[in-house]
C-alpha positions, 0 to 999 in steps of 0.5 A, a space after each residue: 500500499 503506497 499513499 492509500 493506494 494498492 500497488 501490484 508489483 510483477 516479476 517473471 520469476 517465483 524467487 523474485 516475488 518475496 522481495 516484492 512482498 517484503 516491501 508491502 507491494 502485492 506480488 504477481 507473476 507476469 512476463 512482459 514478453 507475453 502481454 497476456 500475462 500482464 493483461 490478466 492482472 489489470 481488471 482492477 488497475 488504474 494505471 500501469 507503470 512500465 518500469 523496464 528501463 533497466 530490464 536485461 536479458 537472460 542467456 538465450 532470450 536474444 532480443 527480448 528487451 527490444 521486444 518489451 520496448 517495441 512490439 510486445 509493448 505495442 501489443 499490450 498498449 492495443 489491448 489496454 484500450 479494452 480494460 479499465 486501465 486509464 493511464 500508462 507511465 513509461 520509464 524512458 531512462 535506465 541501462 537499456 539502450 537509448 535507441 530502444 528506450 526511444 522506440 518505446 517512447 514512440 510506441 506509448 506516444 503513438 498509442 496515446 494519440 490513437 486510442 486517447 490512452 492518457 500516458 506519461 513518459 519519465 526520465 528519472 535517474 534510477 541511481 537516486 531511488 527516492 527521486 525515481 519513486 517520486 517521479 514515477 508516483 507523481 506521473 501516475 498521480 497526474 494520470 488519475 488525478 
């Protein structure tokens, strides 16, 4: 629970759910490479935060970072229109290649224009976690405020 809001955090792996739970956030399994796993969790969600600016791939997953900021992100955004989600925050900074992040920004901007999905792009320095959280939360608050 953050500022009276329920927050759900996702991970691709079971072992990463315990640290999410320890922060007081509801943990859930989802894989951004498979938009359906994310969409299964948005029935009671107002804003999705796509905080994958420092995502990395595991050995053998070639292209997955590009996909979660590209075609998989586009598929998710297309299908979000049919859900209760009313806002989307995209993290456009981190260790992922700037060109890949720019692809994501274009996808979010296009979805916002095409389907009128309220969206914000956040460029925050994750090396300052408090500031990063403030900027992501402020973007979400603006979308639901």
